[in-house]
VOGU-3710 file (C-alpha; in Angstrom, 3 decimals, decimal comma):
1> xxxxxxxxxx> 88,001/116,548/123,273  87,771/112,834/122,562  88,769/110,323/125,180  90,998/107,447/124,048  89,210/104,225/123,177  90,288/101,361/125,456  90,699/98,924/122,573  93,139/101,279/120,833  95,414/102,321/123,676  98,557/100,393/122,731
11> xxxxxxxxxx> 101,242/101,359/120,246  102,768/98,922/117,768  106,017/99,948/116,101  107,161/98,169/112,961  110,002/98,921/110,580  109,047/98,777/106,923  111,093/99,059/103,801  110,226/101,830/101,407  108,795/99,235/99,012  106,530/97,763/101,724
21> xxxxxxxxxx> 105,307/101,226/102,706  104,492/101,978/99,056  102,482/98,742/98,815  100,501/99,684/101,921  99,813/103,117/100,463  98,623/101,510/97,206  96,164/99,388/99,174  95,030/102,498/101,024  94,342/104,269/97,726  92,042/101,403/96,705
31> xxxxxxxxxx> 90,097/101,904/99,945  89,363/98,203/100,474  91,334/97,910/103,710  91,390/101,504/104,926  92,293/105,073/104,086  95,938/105,165/105,194  98,850/102,766/105,682  98,238/102,363/109,429  94,595/101,512/108,960  95,429/99,035/106,177
41> xxxxxxxxxx> 97,941/97,265/108,413  95,507/97,223/111,342  92,714/95,758/109,196  94,994/93,119/107,670  96,156/92,029/111,130  92,571/91,821/112,410  91,515/89,884/109,321  94,355/87,371/109,715  93,506/86,926/113,395  89,842/86,201/112,626
51> xx> 90,851/83,554/110,074  93,067/81,676/112,550
//
């Protein structure tokens, strides 16, 4: 059993259009930002935060 990681203990809910979800899945297929839509979104948010 894995214990939850403290830095990943919050939930973020976002509504996406079908087109936006498809774009996230396309990015996930490329593997540059992650392996699934959630990971892609998480990595893009972290990347944007680091740039600011």
